[in-house]
N, C-alpha and C positions, 0 to 999 in steps of 0.2 A: 602420480600425485605430486603436488608441489609443496613439499614440507618447508619448514623454516630454514633448513640448512644449518650446519654447525659453524660456519664461518661468520666473521664479523660483518661482511658485506650483506649476506642474506638476512641476518638478524636486524641490521640497521634498516634495510629496505622494508622488512615486515613491520617494523615499529612505526613507520610513517602513517599508514592508514588505520592503525589499531583502534583508536577511539571511534573512528567511523565504522569499523567492523563490529565493534560492540553495539553501537547505535543500530546498525542494520540488523544484527542478530535479535536485539530487543524488539525492533519494529516487526520483523517477520514472526517472532515468537508470539507477540501480542496480537498479531493479525489472525492467528489460528482460532482462538476462542471468539473473537469478534466476528469472523466469517461464519463459524458454526452456530453461534447463539443469536446474532443480530442480522447478518446479511442473508444467509441462506433461508432462514425461516420466513423472510419477507416474500419468498416465492410460494410458500404454502398457503392454502386457504386457512383462515383463522381457526376453523373447526378441527384442523389436523395438527395445529401447533400445541405443544404443551402449554398449560395455562400460565406458568411462570414466564415462558418466553413471550407469550402474547402480552402479558403485563409489562414486561421489559420494553417491548416494541411500542406499546401504547404510551408508556411513560416517556420514552425517548422522543417519540413523535410529537407528543404534547409539549414537552419541555423545550425542545429545540425547533418546534414547528417544522418538522420534516415529513410532509405527507408522502414523499417518495418511498419511505420505508413502510408506511401503513398501506398504501395502495400504489405500488410501483407502476409507472408508465411502462409500456412495452419495451422501449429503448433501454430503460433502466434495468428491467428484468434481463435483457440481453447481457448487460454488463455483469449482473450477478451470476448468470450462467457461466460467463467467462471466468469470473472469480472462483466458482465452484470447480470447474473442470480444467482450467489452465493454471490459475494462481495457487489454489489450495494445495495441490500436489507439490508445487514448487516451494512452499513455505518451509517445511521441515528440512529440505535440501539446503535452502539458503541459510536457515538457522545453523545447521551443521557447519557449512562452509565458513560462515562469518564468526562462529564461536571458535572453531579450530584456528582460523586465521591463515593468511598466506595462501589460500587456495585460488590459484590463477584460473582454474577451470570454471569458476563461477562467473567469470567475466561475460562471456557471450549470453548465458541464460539471464544474467542480471541486466544486461543491456536490453534484451527482448522484453523482460518483465517491466523494467522501468519505463521504456518507451510506450508499451501498451497501457500501463496504468496512467501515465501522464496524459496520454491521449483521451482516455475515458474521463479523467478528472477535469480536463478542460471543458468537456461537454456538460458535466454535472455542475461545475461552478458557473458556467454561462446560464444554465437553467435556473440555478438559485438566484443569480443576479437579475435576470431579465424576464422570467416567466411570470405571467399573471396568475397568482395562486387563488384569486378571489372565487374561482369556480371549482376549486378542489373540494372533494367530499370531506377530507380531513384538513384541519387548519394548517395553512402554510404561512410563511413569513409575510407580514403585511407592511411593516415599516423597514426603512433602510437598516436600522439597528438590528431588527430580527433577521434580516438577510445576512448581515455581517456575522451575527452569532452563529447562524447555521453554516455559513462559509467557513468559520473558524474550526468547525468540526471536520470538514472535508479537506481543508488546505494542507494539513500535515501529510495527507495521503497523496498530495502532489509534490510537496517540498522534499520529502525524504526520497521518493523515487528519483526526483531530479538530482539530488545529492548522490544517490547510487549511480545514476547515469554519468554524472560529471566525474565521479571517482573512477569508474570503470574505463572511461575514455581518456582521462588526463593524468591519473596518478601513475607514475612510472612503475609502480609495483604491479599494476594490472595491465598496463599498456604494453602489448607484445612488440611494439615498434621501438622498444627501448634501445638506446644507443649503447654499444659495448665500449668498455674502456680499452684503450690500446695498451698492449703489454710492452 
């Protein structure tokens, strides 16, 4: 385990990414109920969902014009399955690591997570920007403004993973190729 250490050097190093660690912990913590209540139920037929969850999905889909959550295309379902089986088990681990702080062992799993999510988000954002939603069973974004509003829902799920990736790669606290001080 990589504790904070009792010395001044360890404490000073850990203090650097602390605001980011808190942000990352909040991000992963908030992602658990979103995954369970919004994303995963999109895979179920409407008749198998609890009525309150169906109402939440229908409200979200209508409010933000997101037909992908009401009738996910197959490629989008594949991303939700990845979220269920790869990401969801990682969320509590990441919450623990980032709340505890200073956990260097989270670096590699966080790099894998953030590159995976950033890749899926590029596909989702391109779909929102360029897909012709006029043939969708459920109302999709029709105007540029509606596309931008829907984009604003998804963009944080790209930006925060990119910040995680940048932090894991370039912050000296997490970067294992750290230069040692000469004695």
